[in-house]
C-alpha positions as CSV (number, residue, x, y, z in Angstrom):
1,M,-99.2,-9.8,-109.5
2,T,-95.9,-8.3,-108.5
3,T,-93.4,-9.0,-105.9
4,N,-90.8,-7.2,-103.7
5,R,-88.6,-10.1,-103.9
6,P,-86.3,-10.9,-106.9
7,V,-87.6,-13.6,-109.0
8,A,-85.8,-16.7,-110.4
9,L,-86.9,-19.0,-113.2
10,V,-85.3,-22.6,-112.9
11,T,-85.7,-25.0,-115.8
12,G,-85.8,-28.7,-115.0
13,A,-86.4,-28.1,-111.2
14,S,-88.4,-31.2,-110.6
15,S,-85.2,-33.3,-109.4
16,G,-81.4,-33.2,-109.1
17,I,-79.4,-29.9,-109.6
18,G,-82.6,-28.0,-110.5
19,R,-84.6,-29.0,-107.5
20,E,-81.7,-28.1,-105.2
21,A,-81.0,-24.8,-106.9
22,A,-84.7,-23.9,-106.6
23,L,-84.6,-24.5,-103.0
24,A,-81.4,-22.7,-102.4
25,L,-82.7,-19.7,-104.3
26,V,-85.8,-19.8,-102.1
27,A,-83.6,-19.8,-99.1
28,A,-81.5,-16.8,-100.5
29,G,-84.8,-14.7,-100.7
30,F,-86.0,-15.3,-104.2
31,D,-89.5,-16.2,-105.4
32,V,-88.9,-19.2,-107.5
33,A,-90.7,-20.5,-110.6
34,G,-89.7,-23.9,-111.4
35,T,-90.5,-25.9,-114.6
36,S,-91.1,-29.6,-115.4
37,R,-92.6,-31.2,-118.5
38,D,-95.6,-32.2,-116.5
39,A,-95.8,-30.0,-113.3
40,S,-98.8,-31.9,-112.1
41,R,-96.7,-34.8,-111.4
42,V,-94.0,-32.9,-109.4
43,T,-93.4,-33.6,-105.8
44,P,-94.2,-30.2,-104.1
45,V,-91.0,-28.1,-103.3
46,G,-91.2,-25.6,-100.5
47,G,-91.7,-22.1,-101.9
48,V,-91.4,-23.2,-105.5
49,T,-94.2,-22.4,-107.9
50,F,-94.3,-25.0,-110.9
51,F,-95.0,-24.4,-114.5
52,D,-95.2,-26.8,-117.4
53,L,-92.5,-26.3,-119.8
54,D,-90.9,-28.2,-122.6
55,V,-87.8,-26.4,-123.7
56,T,-87.8,-28.1,-127.1
57,S,-91.1,-26.4,-128.1
58,D,-91.2,-22.7,-129.1
59,A,-94.9,-22.6,-128.0
60,S,-94.2,-24.0,-124.6
61,V,-91.4,-21.8,-123.9
62,T,-93.5,-18.7,-124.9
63,T,-96.4,-19.9,-122.7
64,A,-94.3,-20.7,-119.6
65,V,-92.5,-17.4,-119.7
66,Q,-95.7,-15.4,-120.2
67,Q,-97.2,-17.4,-117.2
68,V,-94.3,-16.6,-114.9
69,I,-94.5,-12.9,-115.9
70,E,-98.2,-12.9,-115.2
71,R,-97.7,-14.5,-111.8
72,F,-94.7,-12.5,-110.6
73,G,-94.4,-9.4,-112.8
74,Q,-90.7,-9.9,-113.6
75,I,-87.8,-12.4,-114.0
76,D,-84.4,-11.3,-112.5
77,V,-82.6,-14.6,-112.9
78,L,-83.0,-17.4,-115.4
79,V,-81.2,-20.7,-114.6
80,N,-81.0,-22.9,-117.8
81,N,-80.6,-26.3,-116.0
82,A,-82.9,-28.6,-118.1
83,G,-80.8,-31.0,-120.0
84,V,-80.2,-34.4,-121.3
85,G,-77.2,-36.8,-121.3
86,S,-75.6,-38.9,-124.0
87,M,-73.0,-41.7,-123.6
88,G,-71.3,-43.7,-126.4
89,A,-68.9,-43.4,-129.1
90,A,-69.4,-40.7,-131.7
91,E,-69.7,-43.1,-134.6
92,E,-72.5,-45.0,-132.7
93,I,-74.8,-42.1,-132.4
94,S,-77.0,-41.1,-135.4
95,V,-77.2,-37.5,-136.4
96,A,-81.0,-37.7,-135.4
97,Q,-80.1,-38.8,-131.9
98,A,-77.4,-36.1,-131.7
99,Q,-80.1,-33.4,-132.8
100,D,-82.4,-34.5,-129.9
101,V,-79.5,-33.7,-127.6
102,F,-78.8,-30.4,-129.1
103,D,-82.5,-29.5,-129.2
104,T,-82.6,-29.7,-125.4
105,N,-79.1,-28.7,-124.2
106,V,-78.4,-26.0,-126.9
107,F,-81.5,-24.8,-128.7
108,G,-83.6,-25.2,-125.5
109,V,-81.3,-22.6,-123.9
110,M,-81.5,-20.4,-126.8
111,R,-85.3,-20.6,-126.8
112,M,-85.3,-19.6,-123.2
113,V,-82.9,-16.7,-123.6
114,K,-84.8,-15.3,-126.5
115,E,-88.0,-15.4,-124.6
116,V,-86.6,-13.9,-121.3
117,L,-84.2,-11.5,-122.5
118,P,-86.5,-8.7,-123.7
119,H,-88.1,-8.6,-120.2
120,M,-84.6,-8.3,-118.5
121,R,-83.5,-5.7,-121.0
122,A,-86.8,-3.7,-120.4
123,Q,-86.1,-3.7,-116.7
124,R,-82.4,-3.0,-117.1
125,R,-81.2,-6.0,-114.9
126,G,-81.0,-9.6,-114.9
127,R,-78.7,-12.7,-114.9
128,I,-78.8,-15.7,-117.3
129,I,-77.1,-18.7,-115.7
130,N,-76.4,-21.4,-118.1
131,L,-75.6,-24.9,-116.8
132,S,-72.4,-26.1,-118.6
133,S,-70.0,-28.9,-117.4
134,V,-66.3,-29.6,-117.2
135,V,-66.8,-31.3,-120.5
136,G,-67.6,-28.0,-121.9
137,F,-63.9,-27.2,-121.9
138,I,-62.3,-30.6,-121.9
139,P,-62.5,-33.6,-124.2
140,S,-64.8,-36.6,-123.0
141,P,-64.3,-39.7,-124.9
142,Y,-67.6,-41.7,-125.3
143,M,-69.5,-38.5,-124.4
144,A,-68.6,-36.6,-127.7
145,V,-72.1,-35.5,-128.5
146,Y,-73.0,-34.3,-124.9
147,A,-69.6,-32.6,-124.7
148,A,-70.2,-30.9,-128.0
149,S,-73.4,-29.6,-126.7
150,K,-71.7,-28.2,-123.6
151,H,-68.9,-26.7,-125.7
152,A,-71.5,-25.0,-127.8
153,I,-73.1,-23.4,-124.5
154,E,-69.8,-22.2,-123.4
155,G,-69.3,-20.4,-126.8
156,Y,-72.9,-19.1,-126.9
157,S,-72.8,-17.9,-123.2
158,E,-69.4,-16.0,-123.5
159,S,-70.5,-14.3,-126.7
160,L,-74.0,-13.5,-125.5
161,D,-72.5,-11.9,-122.3
162,H,-70.5,-9.2,-124.3
163,E,-73.8,-8.4,-126.2
164,I,-76.0,-7.8,-123.2
165,R,-73.8,-6.2,-120.5
166,E,-74.6,-2.7,-121.7
167,H,-78.4,-3.4,-121.1
168,G,-77.7,-4.4,-117.4
169,V,-77.9,-8.2,-118.1
170,R,-75.2,-10.9,-117.6
171,A,-74.7,-14.4,-119.1
172,L,-72.9,-16.6,-116.8
173,L,-71.7,-20.3,-116.7
174,V,-71.8,-22.9,-113.9
175,E,-69.5,-25.8,-114.6
176,P,-69.9,-28.8,-112.4
177,A,-68.0,-32.0,-112.6
178,Y,-69.4,-35.4,-111.5
179,T,-72.6,-34.8,-109.6
180,S,-74.7,-37.6,-107.8
181,T,-77.8,-37.1,-109.9
182,G,-78.2,-40.4,-111.7
183,F,-76.9,-38.8,-114.9
184,E,-75.5,-42.1,-116.2
185,A,-78.7,-43.9,-115.6
186,N,-80.8,-41.3,-117.5
187,S,-78.4,-40.8,-120.4
188,A,-79.4,-41.8,-123.8
189,R,-77.3,-44.8,-125.2
190,P,-76.2,-45.3,-128.8
191,D,-79.0,-46.0,-131.2
192,A,-76.5,-47.7,-133.6
193,P,-74.1,-49.5,-131.3
194,L,-70.9,-51.0,-133.0
195,Q,-69.0,-54.0,-131.7
196,V,-65.7,-52.5,-132.3
197,Y,-66.5,-50.0,-129.4
198,A,-68.1,-52.3,-127.1
199,K,-65.2,-53.2,-124.7
200,Q,-64.1,-49.5,-124.3
201,R,-67.7,-48.3,-124.0
202,D,-68.4,-50.9,-121.1
203,T,-65.2,-49.6,-119.4
204,F,-66.3,-46.0,-119.8
205,D,-69.9,-46.9,-118.4
206,R,-68.2,-48.4,-115.3
207,L,-65.9,-45.5,-114.8
208,M,-68.9,-43.2,-115.0
209,V,-71.0,-45.2,-112.4
210,E,-68.1,-45.1,-110.0
211,A,-67.6,-41.3,-110.7
212,I,-71.2,-40.3,-110.3
213,K,-71.5,-42.4,-107.1
214,D,-68.5,-40.3,-105.7
215,G,-69.6,-37.2,-107.1
216,D,-70.6,-33.9,-105.5
217,A,-74.1,-33.5,-104.0
218,P,-76.5,-31.5,-106.2
219,S,-76.6,-29.0,-103.3
220,V,-72.8,-28.1,-104.0
221,V,-73.8,-26.9,-107.5
222,A,-77.0,-25.3,-106.2
223,D,-75.0,-23.1,-103.8
224,V,-72.6,-22.1,-106.7
225,I,-75.8,-21.1,-108.8
226,V,-76.9,-18.9,-105.8
227,A,-73.5,-17.2,-105.8
228,A,-73.8,-16.5,-109.6
229,A,-77.2,-15.0,-109.2
230,T,-76.2,-12.9,-106.2
231,D,-72.4,-11.9,-106.5
232,A,-72.1,-8.1,-106.5
233,R,-69.5,-8.5,-109.3
234,P,-70.4,-11.8,-111.1
235,K,-67.7,-13.8,-112.9
236,L,-68.3,-15.3,-116.4
237,R,-67.5,-18.8,-115.3
238,Y,-68.0,-20.6,-111.9
239,T,-66.7,-24.1,-111.4
240,A,-68.8,-26.2,-108.9
241,G,-67.0,-28.5,-106.7
242,S,-63.3,-29.2,-106.0
243,V,-62.8,-31.8,-108.8
244,A,-64.1,-29.1,-111.4
245,G,-61.8,-26.5,-110.0
246,R,-58.9,-28.8,-110.3
247,V,-59.7,-29.7,-113.9
248,S,-60.2,-26.1,-114.9
249,T,-56.7,-25.3,-113.5
250,L,-55.2,-28.2,-115.2
251,R,-56.7,-27.3,-118.6
252,R,-55.3,-23.9,-118.4
253,L,-51.9,-24.7,-117.0
254,A,-50.8,-28.1,-118.1
255,P,-48.9,-28.6,-121.4
256,A,-51.1,-29.9,-124.2
257,R,-49.3,-33.2,-124.4
258,A,-49.4,-33.9,-120.7
259,F,-53.0,-32.9,-120.6
260,D,-53.8,-35.3,-123.6
261,K,-52.0,-38.1,-121.9
262,Q,-53.8,-37.6,-118.6
263,I,-57.3,-37.6,-120.5
264,R,-56.3,-41.1,-122.0
265,K,-55.0,-42.5,-118.7
266,L,-58.1,-41.6,-116.9
267,N,-60.4,-42.9,-119.4
268,Q,-58.3,-46.2,-119.6
269,L,-57.7,-45.7,-123.4
270,A,-55.0,-47.7,-125.2
271,G,-52.2,-46.0,-127.2
């Protein structure tokens, strides 16, 4: 089957940012393929066709992308939204636990790109939109592993973008700040907690709950994803929400010492 409408593939589309992005892309005129680990359990989303996908599995990625191509005939936009959170001090998180985070947040993105990019190159058009975060360009104490995964996506995406422009394809970044998605409730906690970090970890957890509660609606991020998918002259980076915009400006313009001091103040860190 082929379509006269552009086709977007959104990973992790069953809830949160992914669900809102899928709906916003439908409203913008796309045919949308959404994915979930178990599509049979997904509450129907108007105008979105769901496919099973586990981004940590090479075979699952290959099968899902083939199914989308068979169903729609093309993929014009790939939104790499599927991801997992991780909270806790770096010393408390085992290498195995960190590898699980990277397998979804980093290698999952790479698997999707490697499977979709040949189709985009063949049609001489396409956009790959990778969900990063403000912690992809700033430090985040007690989220070191998660921040590292998003820093990795920043470097990967910017480098990839230079490689694929000549083939009519772009790789773009969307960088939200705090978003009301239940991120803190669904994030992995340390598998080797240490008492020495307990007090500060509890403080961070409380700050995160408050920040998420007051964060942007997922629809704010979804609108930015649509902009990245449709802008005539796309930017490499799109901040999503006013907080993300302010943080990005501060990172670029503030003296390093002042920025470091502000990070410690906001996270209520001693010293």
